[in-house]
N, C-alpha and C positions, 0 to 999 in steps of 0.2 A: 744830284737827285734830290727832289723835294718830296717829303712825305707829310701830308696834312691829315690831322685827326680832328674831326668835328665831334667833340663829346659835349653834350649839353649846349651851353651858350659860349663855351670857350674853344677857341681855335688854336691848335698847337702845330707848329711847323718845325720839322727837323730838316736841316740842310746838310747833305753829305757831299763833300768834294771828293770825287773819284781819284784825283791826283794825290791828295793827302792820304786817302785810304790805301792806295797802292804803296805809297811811301812807308806808311806804318806797317803794312803787310810785309814788305821787304825787310824792314828793321827787325820785326819780331821773328821772322824766319831766320835771319842772320844770327840773332842772339840765341835762339834755340839751337841752331846748328853748332854754335860756339860752345854752348853748355854740353851738348851731347858729344862733340868731337874732342874737346880738350878737358873740361872740368870733370866730367864723369869718369873718364879713364884715369885721370890723375888721382882722384879720390880712391878709385879702386886699387891703384898701385900702392897707395899709402896703407889702405886697409889690409892688403895682402903682404906687406913687407915683413920680413923676419923680425925686425926691430919692434914693430907694432905687435905682431903675433906673440912674440916671446915675452911681452909685458914690460920690456925695458923702457918703453916710452909712455907707460900708463898715465903718469901724471901730466905729461905734456899733451897727451892725446885725449884727455878727458872731454874736451870740447869737440872732438872729431865727430862723434855720433850726432851731436846737435847740428854741426856744420853740414854734415852729409844729408841730414834730414831737410835742412833749409835749402840746400842746392836742389834736392829732388823736388821740393815744394815750388821753388822758383821755376824750375823747368816745367812743372805741371801748369803753373800760371801762364807762362809764355805760350805753352801749347794750347791752352784754352783761348787765350787772346788771338793767337794765330788762327785757330779754328773758327772763331766767331767772325773775324775779319774776312776770312775766306768765304764763309757762308754769306756774308753781306755782299761781297763782290759777286758771287754766283747769282744771288737774287737780283742784284742790279743788272747784271748781264742778261738774265732771263727776261727782264721787263723791258729792256731797251736795246735793240740791235745795234744802233750807232754807238751807244755807250759801251756795249760789249766789245766792239771793234777798238775803241779808244783804250779801254782797260787792257785788252789783249796786247796792244802796242806798248802801253806803259809797263806791263809785266815783262815784255821782251827786252826792255832797256837795261 
């Protein structure tokens, strides 16, 4: 997909390769699923463990809250990237029927 913007006397072209975009879409989706299915539950188990709750690990776990916050932030960034890529693919598919078929096939692989 080529997008050309003629602003003033400067022409700008953005070239988007649908194969690469679908590949990135799948990667961000897989990473986000990994965070949600493995990392988030593991952090929850740590937070709810008796060792942690009883304060026995307070010194060792001082960095836990920061780590938990960073994992949450990371997940939010991947979700945002995933959403933007999905929106781009949907726009591309709405503009070009043949391209929509190709993207659909790539997503099925």
